N, C-alpha and C positions, 0 to 999 in steps of 0.2 A: 541224624546227619542225612537219612531220608527222604522226613517231610520236610526239613529244606530244599531239598531236591524238587522235590514233587510240586512245592510248591511256586519254586521258581521258573520249573517245567509251566506249568498252569499259569502263571503270570506271563511268559512270552507268550502262551498260547491265546493269551487273553488278547494283550495287545496286538497278535498277526491278527486277529479277528476282527480289533475293531478299527484297524487300520485299512483292511478291505472296505470298507462304510465311508471314507474322506472322498469324497467326489475330485475327479481333478481336475487340476488350475490350468487358464489359459491366458498366459500374458503377453499381450500385444506389445509390438516393439516401439520405442521411443528414437528418438531422432538425435542421432550425435552430431559432435563435432566436424566430424567429414562432412557428414551430409550437408553443413549451414557453409561452408567453404566450399561448397560446387558452388553455390549460387553466384552470383555477380557481385562485386562491390563488397564482397570477404575473404579473409585469410585466416590460416590457423596460428592461433599465439603466440607459439611458440618461433613461426618466422614473421613475426609482424615490425621487431624492430630493423629488421636489414631491407623491409623493402616498402618501409614506410615514412622516410626522417627521424627514426628513433624519438619516436610519439608514445608517450608516457597517458594508458587511462587514468581518470580518475574519480570516484563516485562520492569524495567526503567533500562537504561545502562548496559544492562548484561553482556557486554565485561569487567567490573569493576572488575567482579569475578574472572578473571585471574591475576588480579597483576600485569599485563604487561604495563612499564610507556609510552614504545615505540608504542603500541597499542592503549594504550589511546589516543595519539598525533595524532596518522596514522587516528582513530577514529572522531577524533575534525575535521581535518582538511576535512577527507571526508565529515560530514553531514555540515560543514559550505560555501561546492563550491561546493558540486555536482550540477550539472544542472536539471536528473531526479527527486529531493525533493526541488530543488526549484522553479517546473514549480506545484508540488501538491502542495506546500504553497500558491503560488497564487491562487491557483484553491482552496483554504479552503476560503480566504479571496473575492474573486468573488465573493463564494455561501452566505458568511459571509454578504455582501453587498445587493445581493437581497434579504435577510430577511427583510431590511428595506424598501425594494420598494413595500414587497409583504403588509406588516404592514396598508401603506396609499393608497393600492389598490384603496380602496372603495371609494378614497375622490379624484376629478381630478379638478384642477383647475390653467387656463393659461389666456394668453393674447389673444385677435386674432386680424385681420386684413382683409378687405376685400375688392372688386367693385364689383360694379356691375350697367349692364345697363337695362332702364327698357322701352319701346314701345308701346305704347297701338295702334291698329290701326282703333279703331271705333271713328270719331274726336267727337261723339255727347257724348260719353261716361264722364259721371261725376264721379269725383274719388275723395274721402275721403281724404284729411290730412293725410298725415304719417310721421310721427316725423318732420324734416326739407322739405317735399315733400308739398307746397298747394295746395291748391283743382285744379282739374284741369290740374295739374302739368304734366300728365305722357297721357292727353288725343291726340292722333296725334302727339305725340311729342316724341323724345328718348332721355332716360333721365338719367345722367349717378350720380351713389352715392356712398360714401367711406365710412366705418364703423369702428371703431377700440371701444376695451373693453375688461372687462375680465369677464371670462366664470365660472361655477361652479360649479360642481356635485357633490351630494353624494349617494350611493347605500346603503342604507337600506342591516344588514347583519342580516335578519332574520333567515338564514336557514344554517348560518356556514360556506358560500363560501367563505369569504376573512380571516377568522378564520382559514380554515383549507389549503386554500394556505398557510398562514402563516406557519401552523406549516410543509406541504411538505415542504419548502424550506429551514427549521430548519435540518428538517432531512438529506436531501441533504448535509445542510453545515456539519453534521455531517457524515455521509457516506464518506464525502472529506477527513475530520483526520482521520478516520482508512485506509484510502485509501493511505493515507501519511504514515502512521505507516506501512501498505507494504510495499513500498516502501524503509523506514526506515530500518525494519526489513533486506528486500533482501541486500541493500548495506552493511549492517553493517556484516551480516551473510559472504558477498560475499568477502570484507576486510578481516574478520579475518581467513577466508579461504586461501588466497593471499598469506596473512602475514605469514601463520603457513606455506603453501608449501614452501616460499621464501626460512624463516630460517632451513625447510627440505634439502631442495635442496643444501643450506650450507652445512651443515653437510655430504652432500653424496660427496659432490669433496671431503671433507678433507679427507673424505674415501679409495674414489674411486684414487684421488693421493695415499694415504698411498699403498694400495693396489699391486699399477702398482708399487713406490718402491719396494716392497718385491717381486713383479716378476722378477724383472729386475734382480738383483741376484739368482735367481733360474734358472732365463735364462742360467744365466753364469755357475753354477755348472752345468745342464746337455750338457752344452757343451764342459765343461773340462770332463766329464764323457764320453763322447761321440769319444773324442779325444782321451783317453786313453783305450775306447774298451769297456767300463761300461753300453752303454747305449743304445738305435737307434737313429735314424731319427725320428721316429714317434713320440717320447718323447720331443722333441726338436718343429715338428710342433704344438703339444697340447699347448707348452706353447705360441709359439708366437701366437698364434690365440686368448690364453686370452689377450695378452697385445694388442691386436687390438681392441678386444672388447674391454677393459679395456677404451683406447684412444675414441672408438669408444661413449662407458657412458659419457665419459668427452664433448666430443663436444655436446653430447644433453643436458647435464646439462648446460649447457653455456647456450646453446638456449631457454630451459625453463626457467632457469633466467632471463634472456631477454626481454622473453616472460611475464612471469608473471610480474614482475616491470613496466613493458607497460600498462600492466592490471588496476594495483592498479594507476599507474599514470593518466590513462582515468577516474577512479573513483573515484580519488581524485581532478581532473583538474590539466592539465600539467601546470600553472600558480605556483603551488605547488611543479614542480618538484623536485628543487634543495633540500627543507625541506623534501620531501620525499624519496630521494637519503640519504641523512643523516640518516633518521629510519631505513632504507634497510642495511647501510653501519654496523649499531650498531646490526643488528637479530642475526650476528656470538655470540656474549652473551645472546642471549636470552633465556632464561627456561621456555618461553611460553609451551610449549607442554611438561614440567617436573609438573604443577601445577595441582593439584588433583581437581577433578570436580564430582561433584554427580549425580547416575541418578538411578533416583528415580525406585521401584520395578512397581510402579504402580500409574497410573494420574488420578488428579480432573477432575470431567466433564466441572468444571469451566473451564479448562485450553483451553476447548475446544470453550463454548459458547461466552467467552470475546477474542478469536482468531481473528485478525484484517480484515481477510479475512472474516468471519462470520457475526461480527457485521456490516460489512461493509453492508450484504444483509439484517441483522434483519433493518437496515437502511433505506434500500432503500426501506422494504417491508412499514416501516410506514410511508415511503414519498408517494407511489402509493396511499397507503391506503385512506391518508391523500387527495389527489389529488379524490379520487372515493368520497369521501363523500362532495369535494367541486361540482363536477360536479353533483352532486343529486340535489343540488340545483338546475341547470338549468332546471330540471322539473316543477318548481311550479313558479309563478308570482314573478315575480321584482319589485320591486319597490324603486323608485330613487326621489330627492329633486333638486332642481338646478334652475339655473337663472344664468341673466348677466345681466351687465349693462355697458353701453358705449354713443358714439357719433356719431352722423351720420353727415356727409354733400354733399351739392347736388349743381353738375356739373361737367364737366371734371376739368376744370383750377381751379375751386376751393375748389371741394371737398378733395382737402389733404390737406388743407391749413385753413380750416375755420370749426371745427367739432362746431359745434351750439347748434344742436337738441340733446339733453340728451334721452337715450332711456333703457329702464331696462324691466325686465319682472321677474319672479319666481312665482313655483307650483311645482306638483309634479306630476312623470310621471308610469303607469303602463305598464310591458311590459309585454305579454303573449304568452309561446312558442309553438304556438299553428300549423305555418306554417313550423317549423325548429325539431320537437320533432324528425322526420327521422335521421336526423343529430345529436342533440343530445345525441339520442338512442346510437347511433354509435360510440361514442366519450365515452361513459359511458362504453357499453360494452369490448371495446380495452381497457380502464382504468383498468379490472376487470379482462381482462384476463391478463394481465400484472402485477400485483398481484399474480398473480398464478404462471408467469415467474419467478419473483424472489424469490416465496417461494420453486420453484422446485429446482434453483438454492442454495439455502440456506440449503435445504436437500441436494442439492449434495457435498456442500463444508463440509457441517456435515461429509459426508458419508466418501469423498475423505480423511478429517482431522481427520478421524480415523484408515483408512487403509495407512497415511501417515505414521502416528504418531507411531502404532505398527511394522512398519514396521522399521523406525531410532531407536526408544528404540532396538527389541531388534539385530539391527546391532551392537547398540552402546554398549551391552551388551556383544555382543560376543567379540568384537574385543578389552573388557577390558578385557576376560578372554586371549584370542590367545596374549594379550601384555605379560600379568603376566607371560604367558608360554615363551613366546622368552625371555623375561626378566633375566626368570631361567638359559635358553640354554646359552644364551649369558656370565651369572656370570659363568657359568660354564666352556665354552670355556676358560673365561680369566683365569680360575685356571688353566686348561691343559698347557695355553699359559705362565702363570709364573711359574708351574714346567716344563717346556720344558724349561725356560731358565736358572734353575738354574740346570737341567739336562748337556747344552750346558757348563756352566762353569764349571762343575765334570767332563766331557770330556764322558759321557755315553752315548750320540747323538750326532750325525753332524750337521753341520753350516743347513744342507738343510732336515735335519729334523724339527730343529728349524725354520726357514721361512715359511714352508709348516703348523705349526702348527700356524703361526702369524697371515697366509694366513686366514684358517680357521677358526679363532677369531675373524679378520676384517668382514669376511662375515658375521659371527651372529650376531657380534655390526650392522652391517649394515641393515642387514632383523630386527633388535630390532626397529631400527630407524625408519624404512619403517612404520612396527605398531605404533610405538608412531604417526607417522603424520594420519597415518588410525584410530587411539582410535582420536585420537583431531580434523577429519574428520568429525568425528559420531558424533560427540556432537556437534560441530558446526549446522548440517545439522537437528539435534534432535531441538536442539536451534531455528532453525527456522521453522522449525515442531509446536514445544510448541508454540513461541513467546515469551519465556525469556530462564528465569535459577530456577531450584531449589536451594535452601538455607538449611540448618538447621539453630533453632534460635541461636546458639551461633554465625554461622558468623553475621547474623544480628544485634545483639547487639554489636559486634564487629564494626561494621558499623557506628552504630548509635553513639557510644563513639566519 
């Protein structure tokens, strides 16, 4: 009984003494939801519904919100074949597999085998029998032995070393998942922007061709007027320059269409080029940029907290904290229990053939980190510094997210206002052109004036189309910064039916 008390007291004193060697940690503060909601355009998540028209945020397959079947097909092809996304998913598998290894890292067991040469130079030394080696078997002779067997060892996890190592790997696996989500978000938003741009280029090409078809008869009218003395050479030069500029824009349009298609082929893998070509061929019939999109007036702070890049750093912080806890256990005595069982053979010719002597050992071991404290302290301090590095990156990512969302939100709102104005202007120009057609039929204006009215209307129509793409592009940029889309409850109910 006294011996047990002595051992227990000695053990406690040893632990207290070792704890004095553990350096103090200094963990920096992390930004909270309360700090985010103090910024412009943000509000706490629980108050969001009552102040922002009952909107619901969704980051699951956000592109379905556009109700475009060809866009859905394109996304499916890209997500199934993009190599960056495949690598990200393989990293998730690798990180998940490491968790199992960490779970069983406290227990080690395996086969062993080896051979040794023994020699004693003192001929009069009497050696004791060791396994299959008889007495005096080593005296003055060179002896060969070989052994094989099973060795096992278990480290007691009194200080949570292996438990925290497992937690570290779990958090790393979660961080790999969020890294994959970041890649998926970038791929899908890039595909959506490129597809929308290709649709715009198709519409731009139609408009440019129409403008060219209007300018050609205008040129003929000007030429005829010059011949009859009713015009000047400068008028013809102005028209010629407009025609040349139009042809230049048509060539640029052709190049942009080809380069945009090539980028889409690359993102969705060239092996799917035939399928993607078919989708792009149908782009001329798409109404993608005419879809209504909700641009919220205010953003929930939860959106930033659950952004993939923010969650990635949060997982890395938790992972590093778990590693720090596991390293802390290195300051304390490590206790393990283990042993081995096997056979030993004697003689260079016989040792690998006849394993006749059974050998075994079993017992506890205690490791005291007396002579390795400097190395342990260094590793612990480095791990503590890395915690603060990840916290700094976490805070930086939140700050960048606030700036990014505010910028993209303002840009989308302004783009929507500008689109509304240009839409009204285009409608007005359309009315003017229709009235011009009526006036032409009645003979109150010339064909030349009617062609000019048509050209002006086509220019207004192109400006509206350009702004439509600008609004669409800003919407996608906002989706990328938010990590998803806002829907009203009516939309969500329809999707659930």
